[in-house]
Residue frames as a rotation matrix with the C-alpha (Angstrom) as fourth column:
MET 1
0.591 0.160 -0.791 -16.38
0.803 -0.208 0.558 38.81
-0.075 -0.965 -0.251 -7.40
HIS 2
0.251 -0.401 0.881 -15.09
0.339 -0.816 -0.469 42.31
0.907 0.416 -0.069 -6.82
LEU 3
0.271 -0.276 -0.922 -12.97
0.956 -0.032 0.291 43.64
-0.110 -0.961 0.255 -3.92
LEU 4
0.589 -0.139 0.796 -12.61
0.098 -0.965 -0.242 47.40
0.802 0.220 -0.555 -3.16
HIS 5
0.271 -0.639 -0.719 -9.44
0.954 0.279 0.112 47.87
0.129 -0.717 0.686 -1.09
ILE 6
0.637 0.014 0.770 -8.95
0.052 -0.998 -0.024 51.24
0.769 0.056 -0.637 0.59
ASP 7
-0.081 -0.687 -0.722 -6.00
0.975 0.097 -0.201 52.37
0.208 -0.720 0.662 2.64
SER 8
0.775 0.369 0.513 -5.94
0.274 -0.928 0.253 55.59
0.569 -0.055 -0.820 4.69
SER 9
0.651 -0.555 -0.518 -2.77
0.598 -0.047 0.800 55.49
-0.469 -0.830 0.301 6.79
ILE 10
0.896 -0.439 0.065 -0.10
-0.320 -0.741 -0.590 58.15
0.307 0.508 -0.805 6.30
GLN 11
0.536 -0.703 0.469 2.61
-0.535 0.147 0.832 55.90
-0.653 -0.696 -0.298 7.80
GLY 12
0.166 -0.527 -0.833 3.73
-0.950 0.141 -0.279 54.13
0.264 0.838 -0.478 4.63
GLU 13
-0.056 -0.292 -0.955 5.62
-0.176 0.944 -0.278 50.84
0.983 0.153 -0.104 5.15
ARG 14
-0.942 -0.321 0.100 5.41
-0.149 0.131 -0.980 51.35
0.302 -0.938 -0.171 8.95
SER 15
-0.295 0.919 0.261 1.63
-0.936 -0.334 0.117 51.18
0.194 -0.210 0.958 8.93
ILE 16
-0.857 0.100 0.506 -0.04
-0.157 0.884 -0.440 48.34
-0.491 -0.456 -0.742 10.74
SER 17
0.175 0.985 0.014 -3.39
-0.248 0.058 -0.967 48.95
-0.953 0.165 0.254 9.06
ARG 18
0.306 -0.118 -0.945 -1.77
-0.949 -0.111 -0.294 48.77
-0.070 0.987 -0.146 5.66
ARG 19
-0.794 -0.608 -0.018 -0.07
-0.607 0.793 -0.055 45.53
0.048 -0.032 -0.998 6.63
LEU 20
-0.581 0.606 0.543 -3.39
0.004 0.669 -0.743 44.10
-0.814 -0.429 -0.392 7.65
THR 21
0.472 0.774 -0.421 -5.36
-0.492 -0.164 -0.855 45.27
-0.731 0.611 0.304 4.57
ALA 22
-0.101 -0.571 -0.815 -2.54
-0.984 0.180 -0.004 43.87
0.149 0.801 -0.579 2.30
ARG 23
-0.933 -0.170 0.316 -2.84
-0.257 0.931 -0.257 40.51
-0.251 -0.321 -0.913 4.13
ALA 24
-0.150 0.959 0.239 -6.63
-0.059 0.233 -0.971 40.56
-0.987 -0.160 0.021 3.74
ALA 25
0.399 0.240 -0.885 -6.43
-0.841 -0.288 -0.457 41.44
-0.365 0.927 0.087 0.05
ALA 26
-0.545 -0.684 -0.485 -4.01
-0.815 0.569 0.114 38.51
0.198 0.457 -0.867 -0.51
VAL 27
-0.780 0.368 0.506 -6.35
-0.047 0.772 -0.634 36.19
-0.624 -0.518 -0.585 1.40
TRP 28
0.244 0.935 -0.257 -9.24
-0.303 -0.178 -0.936 37.40
-0.921 0.307 0.240 -0.77
ARG 29
0.105 -0.290 -0.951 -7.29
-0.994 -0.072 -0.088 36.92
-0.043 0.954 -0.295 -3.98
ALA 30
-0.873 -0.487 0.039 -6.40
-0.486 0.873 0.023 33.38
-0.045 0.001 -0.999 -3.01
ALA 31
-0.514 0.768 0.381 -10.08
0.232 0.553 -0.800 32.60
-0.826 -0.323 -0.462 -2.41
HIS 32
0.683 0.730 0.005 -11.20
0.229 -0.208 -0.951 34.41
-0.693 0.651 -0.310 -5.59
PRO 33
-0.318 -0.930 0.184 -8.38
0.469 0.014 0.883 33.96
-0.824 0.367 0.432 -8.19
ASP 34
-0.462 0.215 0.860 -10.63
0.860 -0.127 0.494 35.22
0.216 0.968 -0.126 -10.99
GLY 35
0.475 0.680 -0.559 -11.92
0.812 -0.583 -0.018 38.23
-0.338 -0.445 -0.829 -8.97
THR 36
0.164 -0.341 0.926 -11.38
0.526 -0.763 -0.375 41.93
0.834 0.549 0.054 -9.66
LEU 37
0.135 -0.197 -0.971 -9.66
0.951 -0.250 0.183 44.25
-0.279 -0.948 0.154 -7.23
THR 38
0.449 -0.017 0.894 -9.97
0.334 -0.924 -0.185 48.02
0.829 0.382 -0.409 -7.15
TYR 39
-0.039 -0.592 -0.805 -7.47
0.999 -0.025 -0.030 49.88
-0.002 -0.806 0.593 -4.96
ARG 40
0.519 0.184 0.835 -7.73
0.227 -0.971 0.073 53.37
0.824 0.151 -0.546 -3.59
ASP 41
-0.246 -0.681 -0.690 -5.16
0.937 0.014 -0.348 55.06
0.247 -0.732 0.635 -1.32
ILE 42
0.607 0.540 0.583 -6.82
0.393 -0.842 0.371 58.02
0.691 0.004 -0.723 0.36
GLY 43
0.683 -0.496 -0.536 -3.89
0.507 -0.206 0.837 58.38
-0.526 -0.843 0.111 2.72
ALA 44
-0.407 -0.899 0.162 -1.49
0.660 -0.167 0.733 59.11
-0.632 0.405 0.661 -0.14
GLU 45
-0.873 0.232 0.428 -4.05
0.245 -0.551 0.798 60.79
0.421 0.802 0.424 -2.39
PRO 46
-0.742 0.575 -0.345 -6.57
0.353 -0.102 -0.930 62.50
-0.570 -0.811 -0.127 -0.11
LEU 47
-0.171 0.780 0.603 -10.07
0.946 -0.043 0.323 63.31
0.277 0.625 -0.730 -1.31
PRO 48
-0.640 0.043 0.767 -11.40
-0.089 -0.996 -0.018 66.92
0.763 -0.079 0.641 -1.20
HIS 49
-0.852 0.314 -0.419 -12.89
0.486 0.177 -0.856 67.64
-0.194 -0.933 -0.304 2.12
LEU 50
0.143 0.969 0.200 -16.50
0.976 -0.172 0.133 68.83
0.163 0.176 -0.971 2.55
ASP 51
-0.833 -0.350 -0.429 -16.40
0.398 -0.917 -0.024 72.60
-0.385 -0.191 0.903 1.87
PRO 52
-0.241 0.813 -0.531 -18.98
-0.320 -0.583 -0.747 75.11
-0.916 -0.010 0.400 0.62
VAL 53
-0.343 0.088 -0.935 -18.61
-0.939 0.013 0.345 73.99
0.042 0.996 0.078 -3.03
ALA 54
-0.916 -0.028 -0.399 -18.95
-0.071 0.993 0.093 70.34
0.394 0.113 -0.912 -2.09
PHE 55
-0.687 0.714 -0.132 -21.96
0.319 0.133 -0.938 71.02
-0.652 -0.687 -0.320 0.19
GLN 56
-0.142 0.636 -0.758 -23.66
-0.682 -0.618 -0.391 73.05
-0.718 0.461 0.522 -2.64
ALA 57
-0.621 -0.129 -0.773 -22.94
-0.724 0.474 0.502 70.24
0.301 0.871 -0.388 -5.08
GLN 58
-0.948 0.237 -0.213 -24.75
0.293 0.910 -0.294 67.78
0.124 -0.341 -0.932 -2.84
THR 59
-0.405 0.816 -0.412 -27.75
0.486 -0.189 -0.853 70.07
-0.774 -0.546 -0.320 -2.27
THR 60
-0.190 0.297 -0.936 -28.18
-0.689 -0.720 -0.089 71.49
-0.700 0.628 0.341 -5.81
PRO 61
0.749 0.504 0.430 -29.86
-0.058 0.697 -0.715 69.54
-0.660 0.510 0.552 -8.63
PRO 62
-0.074 -0.888 0.454 -27.14
0.526 0.352 0.774 68.14
-0.847 0.296 0.442 -10.92
ASP 63
0.123 0.129 0.984 -28.53
0.989 -0.094 -0.111 69.94
0.078 0.987 -0.140 -13.92
GLN 64
0.903 0.179 0.390 -27.93
0.141 -0.982 0.124 73.21
0.406 -0.057 -0.912 -12.20
HIS 65
0.589 -0.744 -0.315 -24.36
0.635 0.185 0.750 72.58
-0.499 -0.642 0.581 -11.09
THR 66
0.724 -0.541 -0.428 -21.61
-0.635 -0.765 -0.107 75.05
-0.269 0.349 -0.897 -11.74
PRO 67
0.463 -0.624 -0.629 -18.42
-0.356 0.519 -0.777 73.61
0.811 0.584 0.018 -13.24
ALA 68
-0.552 -0.720 0.421 -16.79
-0.652 0.058 -0.756 73.49
0.520 -0.692 -0.502 -9.78
GLN 69
-0.056 0.642 0.765 -19.84
-0.875 0.338 -0.347 71.79
-0.481 -0.688 0.543 -8.29
ARG 70
0.825 0.373 -0.426 -20.01
-0.551 0.702 -0.452 69.30
0.130 0.607 0.784 -11.15
GLU 71
-0.055 -0.945 -0.322 -16.33
-0.535 0.300 -0.790 68.40
0.843 0.129 -0.522 -10.59
ILE 72
-0.707 -0.194 0.680 -16.98
-0.706 0.236 -0.668 67.56
-0.031 -0.952 -0.304 -6.93
TRP 73
0.315 0.893 0.321 -20.24
-0.808 0.430 -0.404 65.75
-0.498 -0.132 0.857 -7.69
GLU 74
0.612 -0.152 -0.776 -18.37
-0.566 0.602 -0.563 63.52
0.553 0.784 0.282 -10.17
ILE 75
-0.614 -0.789 0.007 -15.87
-0.536 0.410 -0.738 62.54
0.579 -0.457 -0.675 -7.47
SER 76
-0.415 0.504 0.757 -18.76
-0.738 0.300 -0.604 61.54
-0.532 -0.810 0.247 -5.18
GLN 77
0.642 0.676 -0.362 -20.42
-0.756 0.483 -0.441 59.59
-0.123 0.557 0.821 -8.03
ARG 78
0.142 -0.667 -0.731 -17.13
-0.519 0.579 -0.629 57.72
0.843 0.469 -0.264 -8.72
LEU 79
-0.790 -0.484 0.377 -16.67
-0.571 0.354 -0.741 56.80
0.225 -0.800 -0.556 -5.08
VAL 80
-0.008 0.876 0.483 -20.24
-0.767 0.304 -0.565 55.64
-0.642 -0.375 0.669 -4.69
ASP 81
0.669 0.256 -0.698 -19.93
-0.704 0.518 -0.485 53.60
0.238 0.816 0.527 -7.93
GLU 82
-0.371 -0.877 -0.306 -16.79
-0.629 0.479 -0.611 51.97
0.683 -0.035 -0.730 -6.58
VAL 83
-0.701 0.226 0.677 -18.75
-0.575 0.382 -0.723 50.71
-0.422 -0.896 -0.138 -3.54
LYS 84
0.345 0.938 -0.020 -21.75
-0.770 0.271 -0.578 49.65
-0.537 0.214 0.816 -5.69
GLN 85
0.453 -0.227 -0.862 -19.50
-0.714 0.487 -0.504 47.54
0.534 0.843 0.059 -7.95
ALA 86
-0.600 -0.796 0.077 -17.83
-0.641 0.421 -0.642 45.79
0.478 -0.435 -0.763 -5.03
ASP 87
0.347 0.594 -0.726 -18.96
0.126 0.738 0.663 42.62
0.930 -0.321 0.181 -3.28
VAL 88
0.477 -0.335 -0.813 -16.47
0.878 0.134 0.460 43.32
-0.045 -0.933 0.358 -0.46
VAL 89
0.601 -0.343 0.722 -15.24
-0.141 -0.934 -0.327 46.70
0.787 0.095 -0.609 0.79
LEU 90
0.408 -0.611 -0.679 -12.00
0.890 0.433 0.145 46.58
0.205 -0.663 0.720 2.75
LEU 91
0.666 -0.123 0.736 -10.97
-0.056 -0.992 -0.115 49.66
0.744 0.036 -0.667 4.69
GLY 92
-0.181 -0.795 -0.579 -7.80
0.826 0.197 -0.528 50.30
0.534 -0.574 0.621 6.73
LEU 93
0.622 0.528 0.578 -8.62
0.089 -0.781 0.618 52.50
0.778 -0.333 -0.533 9.70
PRO 94
-0.445 -0.774 -0.452 -5.84
0.666 0.051 -0.744 53.78
0.599 -0.632 0.493 11.89
LEU 95
0.644 0.614 -0.456 -6.54
0.761 -0.456 0.461 55.95
0.075 -0.644 -0.761 14.97
TYR 96
-0.440 -0.733 0.519 -5.18
0.613 -0.667 -0.423 59.51
0.656 0.132 0.743 14.83
ASN 97
-0.927 0.004 0.374 -5.59
-0.238 -0.777 -0.582 61.73
0.288 -0.629 0.722 17.88
TYR 98
-0.782 0.561 0.271 -8.40
-0.009 0.425 -0.905 59.46
-0.623 -0.711 -0.328 19.11
GLY 99
0.298 0.909 -0.291 -10.42
-0.395 -0.160 -0.905 59.77
-0.869 0.385 0.311 15.94
ALA 100
0.542 -0.006 0.840 -10.52
0.652 0.634 -0.416 58.67
-0.530 0.773 0.348 12.31
PRO 101
-0.665 -0.744 0.068 -8.14
0.584 -0.461 0.668 60.12
-0.465 0.484 0.741 9.74
SER 102
-0.161 0.604 -0.781 -9.66
-0.326 -0.779 -0.535 63.16
-0.932 0.169 0.322 8.12
SER 103
-0.767 -0.119 -0.630 -9.23
-0.641 0.172 0.748 61.31
0.020 0.978 -0.208 4.78
VAL 104
-0.868 0.474 -0.150 -11.72
0.470 0.881 0.059 58.70
0.160 -0.019 -0.987 5.96
LYS 105
-0.270 0.754 -0.599 -14.15
0.351 -0.502 -0.791 61.42
-0.897 -0.424 -0.129 7.11
ALA 106
-0.449 0.008 -0.893 -13.87
-0.681 -0.650 0.337 62.91
-0.578 0.760 0.297 3.60
TRP 107
-0.948 0.071 -0.310 -14.57
-0.155 0.748 0.646 59.53
0.278 0.660 -0.698 2.03
VAL 108
-0.570 0.797 -0.198 -17.71
0.763 0.424 -0.488 59.13
-0.305 -0.430 -0.850 4.23
ASP 109
-0.198 0.512 -0.836 -18.87
-0.066 -0.858 -0.509 62.68
-0.978 -0.046 0.203 3.35
HIS 110
-0.624 -0.042 -0.780 -18.56
-0.765 -0.170 0.621 61.89
-0.158 0.985 0.074 -0.39
LEU 111
-0.934 0.293 -0.206 -20.45
0.214 0.918 0.335 58.65
0.287 0.269 -0.919 0.06
THR 112
-0.441 0.781 -0.442 -23.27
0.762 0.065 -0.645 60.12
-0.475 -0.621 -0.624 2.06
VAL 113
-0.912 0.099 -0.397 -25.17
-0.292 -0.838 0.462 61.91
-0.287 0.537 0.793 -0.70
ALA 114
-0.042 0.988 0.147 -28.88
-0.140 0.140 -0.980 62.02
-0.989 -0.062 0.132 -1.40
GLY 115
0.692 0.350 -0.632 -29.66
-0.648 -0.085 -0.757 60.53
-0.318 0.933 0.168 -4.75
LEU 116
0.047 -0.764 -0.643 -26.45
-0.788 0.368 -0.494 58.54
0.614 0.530 -0.585 -4.88
SER 117
-0.822 -0.438 -0.364 -26.24
-0.129 0.766 -0.630 56.43
0.555 -0.471 -0.686 -1.67
TYR 118
-0.698 0.679 -0.230 -29.70
0.555 0.308 -0.773 56.99
-0.454 -0.667 -0.591 -0.17
ASP 119
-0.321 0.722 0.613 -33.18
0.672 -0.282 0.685 58.08
0.667 0.631 -0.395 -1.30
LEU 120
-0.973 -0.082 0.216 -34.02
-0.067 -0.796 -0.602 61.42
0.221 -0.600 0.769 0.29
ALA 121
-0.295 0.950 0.107 -37.75
-0.759 -0.301 0.578 60.96
0.581 0.089 0.809 -0.10
THR 122
0.623 0.570 -0.535 -38.04
-0.255 0.795 0.550 57.42
0.739 -0.206 0.641 1.31
GLY 123
0.405 -0.569 0.715 -34.81
-0.888 -0.061 0.455 57.20
-0.216 -0.820 -0.531 3.41
GLU 124
0.990 -0.037 0.134 -33.96
0.067 0.973 -0.221 53.98
-0.123 0.228 0.966 1.56
SER 125
0.235 -0.972 -0.001 -30.28
-0.510 -0.125 0.851 53.05
-0.827 -0.200 -0.525 1.79
LEU 126
0.872 0.181 -0.455 -28.64
-0.486 0.198 -0.851 52.16
-0.063 0.963 0.261 -1.47
LEU 127
0.078 -0.950 -0.302 -25.28
-0.715 0.158 -0.681 50.75
0.695 0.269 -0.667 -0.44
GLY 128
0.237 0.093 0.967 -26.26
-0.937 0.283 0.202 48.10
-0.255 -0.955 0.154 2.05
ASP 129
0.972 0.221 0.076 -25.59
-0.186 0.930 -0.317 44.93
-0.140 0.295 0.945 -0.06
HIS 130
0.364 -0.915 -0.174 -21.87
-0.349 0.039 -0.936 44.74
0.863 0.402 -0.305 0.61
ASP 131
0.703 -0.322 -0.635 -19.56
0.692 0.515 0.505 42.94
0.165 -0.794 0.585 3.04
PHE 132
0.563 -0.441 0.699 -17.76
-0.241 -0.896 -0.372 45.89
0.791 0.041 -0.611 4.69
ILE 133
0.666 -0.442 -0.601 -14.68
0.718 0.599 0.355 44.88
0.204 -0.668 0.716 6.58
VAL 134
0.728 -0.415 0.546 -12.68
-0.408 -0.902 -0.142 47.48
0.551 -0.119 -0.826 8.56
LEU 135
0.388 -0.712 -0.586 -9.19
0.771 0.599 -0.217 46.62
0.505 -0.368 0.781 9.71
ALA 136
0.844 0.074 0.532 -8.49
-0.151 -0.918 0.367 49.04
0.515 -0.390 -0.763 12.59
SER 137
-0.020 -0.863 -0.505 -5.21
0.783 0.300 -0.545 49.74
0.622 -0.406 0.670 14.32
ARG 138
0.890 0.289 0.352 -4.66
-0.024 -0.743 0.669 51.68
0.455 -0.604 -0.654 17.57
GLY 139
-0.012 -0.991 0.133 -1.48
-0.285 -0.124 -0.950 52.84
0.958 -0.049 -0.282 19.10
GLY 140
-0.701 -0.227 0.677 -2.64
-0.696 0.006 -0.718 52.36
0.158 -0.974 -0.162 22.62
GLY 141
-0.794 0.471 -0.385 -5.11
0.500 0.865 0.029 50.29
0.347 -0.170 -0.922 24.52
TYR 142
-0.747 0.576 0.332 -8.73
-0.579 -0.809 0.102 51.44
0.327 -0.116 0.938 24.87
GLY 143
-0.271 0.689 -0.672 -10.61
0.182 0.722 0.667 48.45
0.945 0.059 -0.321 26.20
GLU 144
0.719 0.654 0.236 -12.54
-0.144 -0.192 0.971 48.10
0.680 -0.732 -0.044 29.43
GLY 145
0.829 -0.392 -0.398 -10.43
0.523 0.292 0.801 48.63
-0.197 -0.872 0.447 32.50
THR 146
-0.169 -0.935 0.310 -7.77
0.964 -0.222 -0.144 50.75
0.203 0.275 0.940 30.69
PRO 147
-0.487 -0.091 -0.868 -7.18
0.525 -0.825 -0.208 54.40
-0.698 -0.557 0.450 31.60
ARG 148
-0.757 0.126 -0.641 -8.39
-0.507 -0.732 0.455 55.49
-0.412 0.669 0.618 28.13
ASN 149
-0.665 0.606 0.436 -11.33
0.686 0.727 0.036 53.25
-0.295 0.323 -0.899 27.74
GLY 150
0.403 0.915 -0.014 -13.76
0.758 -0.342 -0.555 55.03
-0.513 0.213 -0.832 25.43
TRP 151
0.051 -0.471 -0.881 -11.15
-0.196 -0.869 0.454 57.36
-0.979 0.149 -0.137 23.90
ASP 152
-0.875 -0.283 0.392 -11.28
0.311 0.292 0.904 55.59
-0.371 0.914 -0.167 20.53
HIS 153
-0.122 0.856 -0.502 -13.77
-0.212 -0.517 -0.829 57.70
-0.970 0.005 0.245 18.65
ALA 154
-0.629 -0.167 -0.759 -13.16
-0.765 -0.044 0.643 56.20
-0.141 0.985 -0.100 15.22
GLU 155
-0.962 0.212 -0.172 -14.67
0.164 0.952 0.257 52.73
0.218 0.219 -0.951 15.60
PRO 156
-0.424 0.872 -0.244 -17.92
0.589 0.061 -0.806 53.96
-0.688 -0.485 -0.540 17.28
TRP 157
-0.230 0.337 -0.913 -18.33
-0.358 -0.902 -0.243 56.76
-0.905 0.271 0.328 14.80
LEU 158
-0.896 -0.282 -0.342 -17.98
-0.385 0.114 0.916 54.92
-0.219 0.952 -0.211 11.51
PRO 159
-0.709 0.680 0.188 -21.24
0.705 0.695 0.145 52.99
-0.032 0.235 -0.971 11.64
HIS 160
0.140 0.741 -0.657 -23.09
0.582 -0.599 -0.551 56.17
-0.801 -0.305 -0.515 12.49
GLY 161
-0.379 -0.366 -0.850 -21.31
-0.363 -0.786 0.500 58.21
-0.851 0.498 0.165 9.78
LEU 162
-0.926 -0.062 -0.372 -22.36
-0.372 0.312 0.874 55.71
0.061 0.948 -0.312 7.12
SER 163
-0.678 0.663 0.316 -25.74
0.159 0.552 -0.818 54.86
-0.717 -0.505 -0.480 8.52
LEU 164
0.166 0.768 -0.618 -27.78
-0.571 -0.436 -0.695 56.60
-0.804 0.468 0.367 5.79
THR 165
-0.265 -0.346 -0.900 -25.93
-0.962 0.159 0.222 54.52
0.066 0.925 -0.375 3.14
GLY 166
0.805 0.590 -0.060 -26.79
-0.578 0.803 0.145 51.21
0.134 -0.082 0.988 4.67
MET 167
0.119 -0.855 -0.504 -23.14
-0.178 0.481 -0.858 50.17
0.977 0.192 -0.095 4.93
LYS 168
0.897 0.188 0.399 -22.50
-0.428 0.152 0.891 48.17
0.107 -0.970 0.217 8.19
PRO 169
0.078 -0.960 -0.269 -18.90
-0.699 0.140 -0.701 47.64
0.711 0.243 -0.660 9.07
ARG 170
0.985 0.020 -0.170 -17.47
0.107 0.701 0.705 44.70
0.133 -0.712 0.689 10.90
PHE 171
0.592 -0.761 0.263 -14.30
-0.754 -0.639 -0.153 45.42
0.285 -0.108 -0.952 12.67
ILE 172
0.701 -0.580 -0.415 -11.04
0.646 0.763 0.023 43.50
0.304 -0.284 0.909 13.13
THR 173
0.815 -0.268 0.514 -8.91
-0.349 -0.935 0.065 45.53
0.463 -0.232 -0.856 15.47
THR 174
0.281 -0.798 -0.533 -5.32
0.836 0.476 -0.273 45.35
0.471 -0.369 0.801 16.69
GLU 175
0.914 0.108 0.391 -4.05
-0.074 -0.903 0.423 47.66
0.399 -0.415 -0.817 19.44
LEU 176
0.732 -0.680 -0.041 -1.01
-0.009 -0.071 0.997 48.73
-0.681 -0.730 -0.058 21.34
CYS 177
0.802 -0.360 0.477 0.71
0.578 0.264 -0.772 49.25
0.152 0.895 0.420 18.06
LEU 178
0.631 -0.603 0.488 3.08
-0.442 -0.796 -0.413 51.83
0.637 0.045 -0.769 19.62
ALA 179
0.903 -0.269 0.334 4.46
-0.201 0.424 0.883 49.37
-0.380 -0.865 0.329 22.16
PRO 180
0.568 -0.758 0.320 7.36
0.799 0.601 0.004 48.20
-0.195 0.253 0.948 19.89
VAL 181
0.047 -0.541 0.840 8.46
0.674 -0.603 -0.426 51.82
0.737 0.586 0.336 19.09
VAL 182
0.406 0.099 0.908 7.80
-0.463 -0.835 0.298 53.74
0.788 -0.542 -0.293 22.34
PRO 183
-0.570 -0.746 -0.346 10.25
-0.093 0.477 -0.874 52.75
0.817 -0.466 -0.341 25.13
ALA 184
-0.726 0.305 0.616 7.79
-0.686 -0.259 -0.680 53.61
-0.048 -0.916 0.397 27.88
LEU 185
0.383 0.922 0.050 5.34
-0.904 0.386 -0.187 50.98
-0.192 0.026 0.981 26.48
ALA 186
-0.403 -0.646 -0.649 7.87
-0.782 0.611 -0.123 48.18
0.476 0.458 -0.751 26.04
GLU 187
-0.854 0.072 0.515 6.32
-0.323 0.703 -0.634 46.06
-0.408 -0.708 -0.577 28.72
LEU 188
0.141 0.989 0.048 3.11
-0.464 0.109 -0.879 45.94
-0.874 0.101 0.475 26.65
ILE 189
-0.458 -0.353 -0.815 4.86
-0.888 0.142 0.437 44.40
-0.039 0.925 -0.379 23.57
PRO 190
-0.986 0.078 0.149 3.52
0.084 0.996 0.030 40.90
-0.146 0.042 -0.988 24.38
LEU 191
-0.149 0.984 -0.101 -0.02
0.288 -0.055 -0.956 42.20
-0.946 -0.172 -0.275 24.59
HIS 192
0.091 0.122 -0.988 0.47
-0.783 -0.605 -0.146 43.96
-0.616 0.787 0.041 21.23
GLU 193
-0.777 -0.480 -0.408 1.88
-0.629 0.621 0.467 40.79
0.029 0.619 -0.785 19.65
ALA 194
-0.786 0.547 0.288 -1.06
0.402 0.806 -0.434 38.78
-0.470 -0.226 -0.854 20.91
SER 195
0.097 0.847 -0.523 -3.54
-0.081 -0.517 -0.852 41.37
-0.992 0.125 0.018 19.62
LEU 196
-0.142 -0.274 -0.951 -1.83
-0.912 -0.338 0.234 41.43
-0.386 0.900 -0.202 16.22
ALA 197
-0.970 -0.241 -0.041 -1.69
-0.242 0.925 0.293 37.64
-0.032 0.294 -0.955 15.98
ALA 198
-0.413 0.897 0.160 -5.46
0.424 0.345 -0.837 37.39
-0.806 -0.278 -0.523 16.83
ALA 199
0.266 0.526 -0.808 -6.25
-0.474 -0.659 -0.584 39.91
-0.840 0.538 0.074 14.07
GLU 200
-0.456 -0.516 -0.725 -4.12
-0.882 0.150 0.447 38.13
-0.122 0.843 -0.524 11.54
LYS 201
-0.934 0.178 0.309 -5.77
0.152 0.983 -0.105 34.79
-0.322 -0.051 -0.945 12.37
GLU 202
-0.018 0.991 -0.129 -9.22
0.240 -0.121 -0.963 36.36
-0.971 -0.048 -0.235 11.94
ILE 203
0.157 0.027 -0.987 -8.19
-0.792 -0.594 -0.142 37.81
-0.590 0.804 -0.072 8.67
ASP 204
-0.796 -0.539 -0.275 -6.79
-0.597 0.627 0.500 34.54
-0.097 0.562 -0.821 7.41
ASN 205
-0.793 0.548 0.264 -10.15
0.435 0.815 -0.383 32.91
-0.425 -0.189 -0.885 8.11
LEU 206
-0.498 0.600 -0.626 -12.28
-0.477 -0.792 -0.380 35.62
-0.724 0.109 0.681 6.41
TRP 207
0.195 0.544 -0.816 -12.88
-0.979 0.061 -0.193 33.70
-0.055 0.837 0.544 3.20
ALA 208
-0.844 -0.490 -0.218 -11.85
-0.504 0.863 0.013 30.20
0.182 0.121 -0.976 4.17
PRO 209
0.019 0.810 -0.586 -14.38
-0.173 0.580 0.796 27.36
0.985 0.086 0.151 4.14
ALA 210
0.520 0.329 0.789 -15.71
-0.789 -0.169 0.590 26.71
0.327 -0.929 0.172 7.56
SER 211
0.986 -0.133 -0.096 -13.99
0.149 0.970 0.190 23.32
0.068 -0.202 0.977 7.57
ALA 212
0.287 -0.949 0.128 -10.64
0.703 0.118 -0.701 24.89
0.651 0.292 0.701 6.97
GLN 213
0.468 -0.096 0.879 -10.78
-0.374 -0.922 0.099 27.57
0.801 -0.375 -0.467 9.61
ARG 214
0.144 -0.570 -0.809 -8.27
0.699 0.637 -0.325 27.24
0.701 -0.518 0.490 12.38
């Protein structure tokens, strides 16, 4: 078994999404002690964003690439290969300014490449055979009945952004993560703690036998 663990937060040790992905990786290792883990930190080491060179690399036959295009193409190949080799893909997804971090958008852009992750002629997706778990964290509350319901544009976007590849994320989300650090939100700390505890419980049961889930 092979786990691909990806972090994207820029918050370091303060990051809730990093805390959750680390917990999930530990649970996975306990369930698969002989498994292989690949780690990528796109928050600390961002990927090149989609620019004219990257776009040309994706739309030019590889045997016609310039050196600069070949360099970008090889990055996309490497990222796609990481997904292909994994049985489980684990992604930490914080919410920044109501959207996904630009590092995650860059990762998606590198994965969504004709000939690597989907067949342009047939539309066949080539990365669908993976368990894709997204551990999302949100500073505020965006559920039904809240003033900012619908303002989270990261979680709805990701399935669409990766749709050509066949990757289908399932989300475990904790919210109100700013409550413990923003005085004006202090009264929401119990709700945050309940949300975090629910996410941690779901993570702990990800790879547990059905009889052991609690």
